[in-house]
C-alpha positions in Angstrom: 91.7 131.2 55.6 92.3 131.5 59.2 88.8 130.5 59.7 88.8 127.1 57.2 92.1 126.0 58.9 90.0 126.6 62.4 87.3 124.8 61.2 89.8 122.0 59.9 92.2 121.6 63.3 88.9 122.2 65.1 87.4 118.5 64.3 86.5 116.4 67.1 87.9 113.0 65.5 91.4 114.8 65.1 92.2 114.6 69.1 92.2 110.7 69.3 94.6 110.7 66.3 96.6 113.5 67.3 97.5 112.1 70.9 98.6 108.0 70.1 100.5 109.9 67.6 102.1 112.4 69.6 102.7 110.3 72.9 104.5 107.1 70.8 106.4 109.7 68.4 107.7 111.2 71.6 108.4 107.8 73.0 110.4 106.8 69.7 112.1 110.2 69.7 113.3 109.7 73.3 114.3 106.1 73.0 115.5 106.7 69.2 117.8 103.9 68.7 116.5 101.5 71.0 112.7 101.0 69.4 112.2 100.4 65.8 110.8 102.6 63.6 108.3 100.1 62.1 107.3 98.9 65.7 106.3 102.3 66.6 104.3 102.8 63.8 102.2 99.9 64.5 101.6 100.8 67.8 100.5 104.1 66.7 97.8 102.6 64.3 96.6 100.1 67.1 96.0 103.2 69.4 93.9 104.8 66.3 91.6 101.9 66.4 91.3 101.8 69.9 90.3 105.6 69.6 87.8 105.1 67.4 86.0 102.1 69.3 86.0 104.1 72.5 84.5 106.5 70.7 81.7 104.6 69.3 81.2 102.8 72.5 80.6 106.1 74.3 78.2 107.3 71.9 75.3 105.9 73.3 76.2 107.8 76.5 76.7 111.3 74.9 74.4 111.0 72.1 76.9 112.9 70.2 80.0 111.9 68.7 82.3 114.9 68.8 81.2 114.6 73.1 82.3 110.9 72.3 85.3 111.5 70.4 86.4 113.8 73.9 85.6 111.0 76.1 88.0 108.6 74.1 90.6 111.7 73.9 90.4 111.2 78.1 90.5 107.7 78.5 93.7 107.2 75.6 94.9 110.3 78.1 94.6 108.5 81.1 96.1 105.4 79.4 99.0 107.1 78.1 100.0 109.3 81.3 99.0 106.9 84.3 102.9 106.1 84.8 104.2 109.3 84.5 101.5 110.7 87.2 102.0 107.9 89.5 106.1 108.3 89.2 105.5 111.6 90.4 103.4 110.3 93.2 105.7 107.9 94.4 108.5 110.3 94.3 106.7 112.9 96.7 104.3 110.9 98.8 106.6 107.1 98.9 104.7 105.1 101.9 101.9 107.7 101.7 97.9 106.5 101.2 98.4 108.5 98.0 100.2 106.4 96.3 98.2 102.7 97.0 96.1 101.8 93.7 93.2 101.5 95.9 93.3 105.6 96.4 94.2 106.2 93.1 92.0 104.2 91.4 88.6 105.6 93.2 89.8 109.0 92.6 90.8 108.2 88.8 87.2 106.5 88.7 85.4 109.7 90.4 87.6 112.4 88.4 86.4 110.7 84.8 82.8 110.0 85.7 82.8 113.8 87.0 84.3 114.6 83.7 82.0 112.9 81.5 79.0 114.3 83.3 80.4 117.8 82.5 80.6 116.6 78.7 77.3 115.4 78.8 75.9 118.5 80.3 77.5 121.3 78.5 75.5 123.0 76.0 78.3 125.2 74.0 80.1 124.4 71.2 83.2 122.3 71.6 85.4 123.3 68.4 87.5 125.7 70.5 88.6 122.9 72.7 89.1 120.6 69.9 91.2 123.4 68.2 93.4 123.8 71.1 93.9 120.2 72.1 95.1 119.7 68.3 96.9 122.6 67.8 98.9 122.0 70.9 99.9 118.1 70.1 100.7 118.9 66.4 103.2 121.7 67.9 104.4 119.1 70.2 104.6 116.3 67.6 106.7 119.4 65.3 108.9 120.1 68.9 110.0 116.3 68.9 110.3 115.7 65.0 112.8 118.9 65.1 114.8 117.1 68.1 114.8 113.7 65.9 116.5 115.5 63.2 119.2 117.2 65.3 120.1 113.8 66.7 123.1 112.5 65.6 123.7 109.6 63.3 123.5 106.6 65.3 127.4 105.5 66.3 129.2 102.2 67.5 128.7 102.1 71.2 132.2 103.1 72.0 133.1 100.1 74.4 132.5 98.2 70.9 135.4 100.1 69.6 139.4 100.0 68.9 139.8 96.0 70.2 142.0 95.9 67.3 140.7 92.4 66.2 142.7 90.9 63.4 141.1 88.4 60.7 142.7 85.2 60.8 142.8 83.1 57.1 144.6 80.6 58.5 142.4 79.5 61.5 139.6 76.9 61.3 136.4 77.7 61.4 133.9 75.3 62.9 130.2 76.2 63.4 130.0 78.0 66.8 127.3 77.4 69.4 126.8 79.9 72.2 124.0 78.0 74.6 123.4 80.8 77.1 121.2 78.7 80.0 119.7 82.2 81.6 120.5 81.9 85.6 122.3 78.6 85.6 124.2 78.7 88.6 127.7 77.5 89.3 128.3 74.1 91.3 129.4 75.9 94.6 125.8 78.1 94.4 123.8 74.7 93.7 125.7 73.3 96.6 126.0 75.4 99.0 122.8 77.1 99.0 120.0 74.4 97.9 122.0 71.3 99.3 122.0 69.5 95.4 125.2 68.2 94.1 125.3 68.7 90.0 128.1 66.6 89.2 126.2 64.1 87.3 125.4 66.7 85.0 128.8 68.3 84.9 130.2 64.8 84.1 127.9 64.3 81.4 129.0 68.0 79.9 132.9 66.3 80.4 132.3 62.9 78.7 131.2 65.1 75.7 134.7 66.7 76.0 133.6 70.6 77.5 135.8 71.7 80.0 134.3 73.4 83.1 136.0 76.3 84.1 136.4 76.7 88.1 134.9 78.9 89.8 133.4 81.0 87.2 131.5 83.9 87.6 129.2 86.9 86.1 130.2 90.4 86.1 126.8 91.7 86.6 123.8 90.2 88.3 121.1 91.0 85.3 120.9 89.6 82.2 121.5 92.3 80.0 124.3 93.8 81.8 126.1 90.6 81.6 125.4 89.8 78.3 126.2 93.5 76.6 129.7 93.3 78.8 130.2 89.2 77.2 129.2 90.1 73.6 131.2 93.3 73.6 134.5 92.1 75.3 134.3 94.7 78.1 132.6 96.4 81.1 130.0 98.7 80.1 130.6 102.7 80.8 129.3 104.3 84.0 125.6 103.7 84.5 122.8 104.5 87.0 123.0 100.8 87.7 119.4 99.9 87.6 118.0 97.0 85.5 114.5 99.3 85.3 116.3 102.7 84.5 115.3 103.6 80.8 118.6 105.4 80.0 120.5 101.6 81.4 118.1 99.8 79.2 119.0 101.9 76.5 122.7 101.4 77.0 123.1 97.7 77.2 120.3 97.3 74.3 122.4 99.0 72.0 125.6 97.4 73.3 124.2 94.2 72.1 123.1 95.2 69.6 126.4 96.8 67.9 128.8 94.1 70.3 132.0 93.2 69.0 131.8 89.2 68.7 129.2 88.7 66.3 130.1 91.4 64.2 133.6 89.7 64.8 132.6 86.3 63.7 130.7 87.8 60.4 133.9 89.3 59.2 135.5 86.1 59.5 133.0 84.5 57.1 130.2 83.3 59.7 126.5 83.6 59.2 125.0 84.7 62.5 121.8 83.0 63.8 120.0 85.3 66.4 118.2 82.7 68.4 118.1 85.0 71.4 116.3 87.2 73.2 118.1 90.5 72.6 118.1 92.6 69.0 121.2 92.7 66.8 122.2 95.0 64.2 120.4 93.8 60.8 119.1 90.7 62.6 116.3 91.0 65.0 115.2 88.2 67.9 112.5 86.0 66.7 110.9 86.1 70.5 107.3 88.6 70.8 105.7 87.6 74.0 102.8 89.6 72.7 101.1 91.3 70.2 102.3 94.5 70.7 105.9 94.8 69.7 108.0 93.4 72.5 110.6 96.4 71.5 107.7 99.2 72.2 108.0 98.3 76.0 109.8 101.3 77.1 107.0 103.3 76.1 103.7 100.8 76.7 105.7 100.8 80.3 104.4 103.7 81.2 100.8 103.3 80.4 97.8 102.1 82.7 97.3 98.4 81.5 100.7 97.9 81.6 101.6 99.3 84.9 98.2 97.2 86.5 99.3 94.4 84.6 102.7 94.4 86.3 101.9 95.6 89.5 98.3 94.0 90.4 98.7 90.7 88.1 99.3 88.8 91.1 95.9 89.8 92.3 94.0 89.4 88.9 95.4 85.6 89.3 95.1 84.5 92.9 91.9 86.4 93.8 89.9 86.5 90.2 91.2 83.2 89.3 91.7 84.6 85.5 93.0 81.6 83.8 93.5 83.7 80.0 95.5 86.1 81.5 97.5 83.8 83.8 98.1 81.7 80.7 98.9 84.3 78.4 101.4 86.2 80.6 103.1 83.0 82.2 103.7 80.9 79.5 105.6 83.7 77.2 109.0 82.4 78.2 107.6 78.7 77.7 106.8 79.7 74.3 110.0 81.2 73.7 112.2 78.5 74.8 110.2 75.9 72.6 110.4 78.2 69.3 113.9 78.6 70.2 114.7 75.1 71.2 113.0 74.0 67.6 115.2 76.7 65.8 118.2 75.5 66.8 117.6 72.1 66.5 116.8 72.9 62.6 119.8 74.9 62.2 122.1 72.4 63.5 120.6 69.9 61.0 121.2 72.0 58.1 124.2 72.1 55.9 125.3 75.3 55.0 127.9 76.6 52.8 129.0 79.1 55.2 130.3 78.4 59.2 127.3 79.4 61.4 127.5 81.1 64.7 124.3 80.2 66.7 123.4 82.1 69.7 120.5 80.3 71.6 119.3 82.3 74.5 116.8 79.9 76.7 115.0 81.0 79.5 115.8 77.8 81.8 116.6 77.1 84.6 115.0 80.9 85.2 111.9 80.9 86.6 109.1 80.4 85.9 109.6 76.5 86.8 107.4 74.8 84.3 108.3 71.6 84.9 109.2 69.4 87.7 112.4 66.8 87.4 110.2 64.2 85.2 108.7 66.4 82.9 105.2 67.0 84.5 104.1 70.4 83.7 103.5 72.7 86.9 100.1 74.1 87.1 99.6 77.5 86.2 98.6 78.4 90.0 101.7 77.9 91.1 103.5 80.5 88.5 102.9 83.4 90.6 105.4 85.9 92.3 107.0 84.3 94.8 107.0 80.5 93.7 110.6 81.1 92.2 111.6 81.3 96.1 110.9 77.5 96.8 113.8 75.8 96.6 112.7 72.3 96.1 110.7 73.8 92.7 113.9 75.6 91.1 116.0 72.1 91.7 113.2 70.3 90.6 113.3 72.7 86.8 117.2 72.2 87.0 116.9 68.8 86.5 114.3 69.1 83.8 116.5 71.5 82.2 119.3 69.3 82.1 117.5 67.0 80.4 116.5 69.5 77.7 120.4 70.7 77.3 121.4 67.1 76.8 119.3 66.8 74.2 120.1 69.7 72.8 123.9 69.3 72.7 123.3 65.5 71.8 121.7 66.9 68.6 124.1 69.3 67.7 127.0 66.9 68.1 124.9 64.5 66.1 124.0 66.3 63.1 127.4 68.7 62.9 129.1 67.5 59.6 132.3 68.3 61.4 133.2 69.0 65.6 131.8 72.0 66.5 132.8 74.8 69.0 129.5 74.8 71.6 130.1 77.4 74.5 127.4 76.5 77.1 127.0 79.2 79.7 125.1 81.0 82.5 124.8 84.8 82.7 124.5 84.8 86.2 123.8 82.7 89.3 120.4 82.3 91.3 119.3 85.5 93.0 115.7 85.1 94.2 116.4 84.3 97.8 113.7 84.6 100.7 116.6 84.8 103.0 119.6 87.3 103.1 122.4 85.5 101.0 126.2 86.6 100.5 126.1 88.7 97.7 128.9 86.5 96.0 126.6 83.6 95.2 124.2 85.3 92.6 127.0 85.8 90.3 128.2 82.2 90.5 127.7 80.4 86.7 128.2 77.3 85.0 130.7 77.9 82.2 131.8 75.2 79.9 133.7 75.1 76.6 134.2 72.5 74.0 136.8 73.4 71.7 137.9 70.5 69.2 141.1 71.4 69.2 141.0 70.4 73.1 143.1 73.4 73.8 142.1 75.0 76.8 145.3 76.5 78.9 144.2 79.8 78.6 140.9 79.3 80.7 141.6 79.6 84.4 139.9 79.5 87.5 137.9 82.3 88.9 137.5 83.8 85.0 134.7 86.0 84.8 132.1 86.3 81.8 134.2 89.4 80.1 137.1 87.5 79.6 135.7 84.3 78.3 134.9 85.2 74.6 138.6 87.3 75.2 140.3 84.1 75.7 138.3 82.5 73.2 139.1 84.3 70.5 143.0 84.3 71.6 142.6 80.5 71.4 140.7 80.2 68.5 141.1 83.1 66.2 145.1 84.1 67.4 143.7 87.5 68.8 146.0 89.1 71.3 143.6 90.3 73.5 144.7 91.1 77.4 142.3 89.8 80.2 140.5 92.6 81.9 140.6 92.7 85.8 137.9 90.1 87.2 135.5 91.9 89.4 131.7 92.1 90.1 129.2 95.3 89.6 126.0 95.2 91.8 122.9 96.2 89.4 119.7 97.2 91.3 116.1 95.3 90.7 
């Protein structure tokens, strides 16, 4: 029996199945509640295929499949654990040549060549080595599975509780459109720092009946934190304060997924149309920027290929002129904007039995700046890191975005059977500058609201995003929510 088990678990091909299974399963368990199981499963299947492709590509080098499988295992191991090793090096050797890609990649190539040479020359059987590798991966997989079994059932995020919202049976229920224009700055920031007067667009909004909140500002300077706070009508609990920290990503993602505002509207009889960049309970995002599922990013962000694209993508575009890479990576938001814009127009034209709540999140006037003010496409070669510092390009794209927002708002107003509610706003202000600017500018956002009732008394000068939907629910649905202190919290990159 023992020999039979040794024979089974010593199979060479198992290592390129068990390594992706362990690595991605470990990521799923670590980010439980953030990464959907089906997306993790798809990622596992993807790397199963990659493993076998690598093995067959390596067969001409080694002439034996068991050695080819071991070579494929080494390459997969490097792909999966590159980010973790790089992070350790950055922690202990910050600023040293050791953390430079020129050194890391040179050493990596030499090490892989050395290992391949040793594998090719090895005469002894590899079965014991495969038995050890496969047994270790199975044990690690089982440990993660046990940890998952003892994880508590998904619970509602604490800030989404105890707001005591009451259903309003007598309230009118027009369609509600939350149109989030990412990084749409307030008038003062645009005028002071870009020397542009955005009054014509604000006057357009007023001509349609919008009320523009004077001196509005966001509570956070990054989208995930800002939207989690606003949609949950509360500040986020204490966190690491980093837009790239995995625990913080998990915090704001789960907060958005379970947020109060859409759940309350659904209880009021609204049907929720999620045309945003975020996932909500039983209502995932329509945006998928890559072949691999977008929601697996916390796992794939540690991989070698993802780190290279993130850290060296600029050089790949400018030095090697790789047009496919430029187009694929730099037009993600453009494709998503076009899809979301189309979906919003379609649902606005559709007559539905239930009132609609439509959350449309457009990555504009946020960079990349895809168009100039008259609608001409900006050449892809300019859509590189650093172009977002160009103030003229930013304002030119803002002018283009204003035309698109007008088109969308006009369409909603023209096709709605009854006057709709439209909440049109930015989640924060512009925040990319070459020079140092006073910090308060990056929170300034445009915030305009259209209510068929015309009741805007509750909306006050200097109101921040965390109180915006509190005021809205009090005004439209007769709630009694108190106002929170309007303040800002700085989040690091």
